[in-house]
N, C-alpha and C positions, 0 to 999 in steps of 0.2 A: 503494499499498499503506500499511497505518498504519507508524509507528516499529518496531514490535514486529515486525509480520512482516517489514520489509526486513531487522533486522538479522538476525533467526533465519533469515532463508533464503542470507545473503549473506554473514554474517560469522561463520567456523569456527576452533574453535579453531588456533593453530599459524599464521595466516595473518601476511603480512604486509600492515600499513594505514596506507595513507596516509590521514592529515586533511588539508583544505582549512585556510587561514586564518592570516593571520602579524599576532596581535593583530586583528585583526577576520572579522566573521564564522565565527568557527569553528564547525563541528558540534557544537554543545555538546551537545544534546538527544541527537544519536547515541550522544556518548561516556556519558550517563549511561544509554542503554539497555545498552551492550554491558557495563557495569557489572552492570546489574539483571540481565541474562541470565547473567554470570559466565563469560564468552566468554574463556578466558586463552589463556595461552602466547604472544603477542602480539608479533612484532617492528614496530613502530612508529616511521614516517616522518614526524615533525612538521615543518612548517614552525617554527610555532613557536606552539605551542597552551599555552595558558596554565592550561588545565582539565585535563592529561593527569597533572598531580601525584594525582588522584583514582583514576586507572587503577592507576597505580604502588603506591600505597598498599596497593590492593586484592590486590597480588600479580600482576594480570593480562598484565604487561609481563615478557616475556624478556628483549627487545632493544630500545632506542632506539638509529634509524639519524636521525643529528642533524647540526645546525648547533650550536646554541643550545636550551638545554631552560631558563626561568626557575624552575621550582622547584629543580629541583635544585641551581644556582648560586649563585642571589643570595639564597636564605631558607635557607640550612644548619639555622635552629632549627625549619624546617618541619616538624610533625608527619607531613605525607604522605612525606617522606624518612627521618624516623626511623622510622615503622611498616614502611616497608620494609626496612630496615636491620636492625631487630629480628628481622622474619620471615622475614629470610634471602631475601628475594628483590628485596634491588635491584637493576634490570636492566644488564646488561651494554650497554656504550657503544659505538658505531660512529661516530667526530665525522670530518664534513668543513667545511668554510668555508660560508657561504652559497651563494656560486657554485657553488663542489664541488658541494654537493647538487642546486643547481640542473640542473647540466651532466649529471649522474647522470640526472636523469628525465629530462630532454631525449636524452639518449639514448634509455631506454627510450619516449619518448612516439615517435623518430622509428623503433623495431625496429631499431637498430644495438648492438653490445655493448659499446662505450664512445664518449667524447668526449674528444678532446684537448684539452689548454690547458697555459699556462705559470704560472699564477695559484701553483699549488700545490706549484713547483721550489722546492725546500731547505728546505720547512715538516716541520713535527711529523707533522701529518697525511701527509704522504708517508712517512713513515718510520715510521709505526707502523698505517698504517690497509692492510690488504693488499689492498683494490678500489682503488689509488690507486698505480700503477706508471709509473716512468720509462722512457719509449724516445726511441728516434731519429725522428725528422720520415723519412719516405720520401723528400720532395721536397728538402727544404736542409739535412740532417743535421743537425742541429738537436736540442737534448736538449728533450722535451715530457713531459710527465706525459698519462696516459689514466687517464679516471676510469669506473669500469664503471658498466653501466646499472643503474637499480633500476625493475623492474618492481612494482610492489606487486600482491599477491593481490585485495585490495579497496581501493578508494578513495571516498573518501566527502568530499562537499563540500555547504555550504547556499551559498543565491543568495537573490538578489531574487524572481526568477522562474522558472518553467520552463513549456513546457506540458503536456498530458498525457500529452506523447509522450517529454520527458526532455528535450527540447533546453533546455539552461538558460541564462540569462543571471546575469551578474554583474559589479560595477563599483565602484568606491574601488579601496583596498589589495589587489592581489592575490597578491605576492609570488609564490610555486611555484605556487602552484592550477592555472596552465592547464596545466604540462606534468607536476606531480606527478598531477594527474586522468586525464589522456588517456595516461599512461604506466602505469597499473591495467589490471588483468584484469578486473576485475569494477567497476561503478558504482552507487555511491548518491547519486543527489542529494536532499536536502534542502531545502526553498523556502520561503519565506514566502506566496507565492500560485502558484497553479496560472491559469496564463491561457489564451487564447486564441490556439491556433499563429499566429492574423496578428499578435497583437502580435510575437513573437518574429522572425516575417517581415520588419516594417518596420525593424527595427534590426540585421540579421543579423552585422553588425561587434561585438557584445555577446555573442554564444552562447559561450561558453565551453568546453562540452561539447555532440555534437548528438548526438540521442536516441536513432542505431543503437547509439551503444556505451553507453548506460544501462540497468541492468539491474532498478531500482528505482528510483519516483519517489513523494517523502514532500511533503504540503502539511503543514506545520510553521510556523505562527505565533510569533518568538518564538523561534527555534529556534538562536539563535546569544545569547542570554542567557546571562551577565551581560555579555558582550560587545558592543560594538556593530556597528553593518549600516549600512552605507554610505544615505543616504537614505529610511532606515526609522525607526532608534530610536540615542537614544544608550547606551552599557553604563552598569554600576552593578559595576564589578568590584572597588573598592574597599572598595564595602561589603560584597561576596561574600567577599574578603578578611578583612575584621575580625571576620568570623563564626568563621573556622576559624583561619586563619593565626597561630602565634605563640599559642594558647590553650589548647595540649597535647591530651590524647588524649580528655579528656572532650567538648571541645566540636568537634572533628573528629568523631568518633561520634554525636553529636546531630543534626548537620550532614546523615551519612550517612544516618540512619537516618530523618529527618523529611524531608529534601530529594532524595535520589535514593532509595534503596528503600522512603521511606513514600508514594510518591506510583505513579500507572499508566504517566503519562506527563506529555509539556510541559501539555497543558491543566490537568491538576488540580494541576501545580506552579506554574502560572500562579495558579489558584484559592486554592491556601494563604498565596501570599504576598502576592496581594489582603487576604486575612483577617486576615495580621499587620503591613502595611505601608500599608493605606487602597486602597480600591479605584481612588483616583486616582494609585495609584505609578505603575504604567505609562503610562497616561497624560501624564505627567509625562516621560517616557522620550523619547518620541515626539517628532521633530522638529516645532518648532511652524510653520514655514513651511519649504515644500518650494522650493528651489534647482532650477531649471532648466538644462540646457545647451542651449547654441544649437540649434535643431533645422537640420537641413540635409536639403536634398531630396535623394530616395534614386530619382529615376526619374516617370516620367507614370502615372496610374493608367489 
């Protein structure tokens, strides 16, 4: 599908949405498309999504189920947060530790109701999060914490490659990607390139989600820009921040008007950025020399 078709078909108002990426390979193109379509009242489970602030500012996020969100805590002068507060659309926060959120998604992936742990015992998270409850281990009698499973309505992941059936492979920093995407009820895979299924079969251990679970596949080169993607391109997030962060309402609204609402999709965005920054801008972000991992034998042909 196209990105527009996939988001329109599988992301609905009021959904709980998981976004992949922990400052690596985030589905930025998909986030922009959700904003363009104005799909709101979302509960968002972000691993560490750097571009989520745009959705918050536009009033599309009712709740964040999170371990850390950069825009909310590091840059309090960010207009994305100022706008959300002014418009009374600042999201409700449900906080976990990173490991706690991993466990909630892992339980969802496994199809069980909770995952036990000791790591949250005595924490404020245990005190204030109603989905983290203390209980006694039925085997040892020790006090442990149960973290309730999370099963997002839809998960969106950006990967380096996938085949037409949705068998998707990603490498580099994975964070919560594997458990988060596989815990999701519907899955949208956006990918730098669609490859022949034989490419996937030759290296099956890199497959992060099987095609039988996938609702839509979108071929979207530069789909993570301005975030980096391992093996494909460097990011330019500081340049992106420089265009909108700490510069007030006018800079933010101009950015949204020109680069989010003012384009049809990612290809249109790339053309517009090239016109402003030069034809060689994206060539400079591409990796100059690929460093390959050592090949291994997978069997006899």
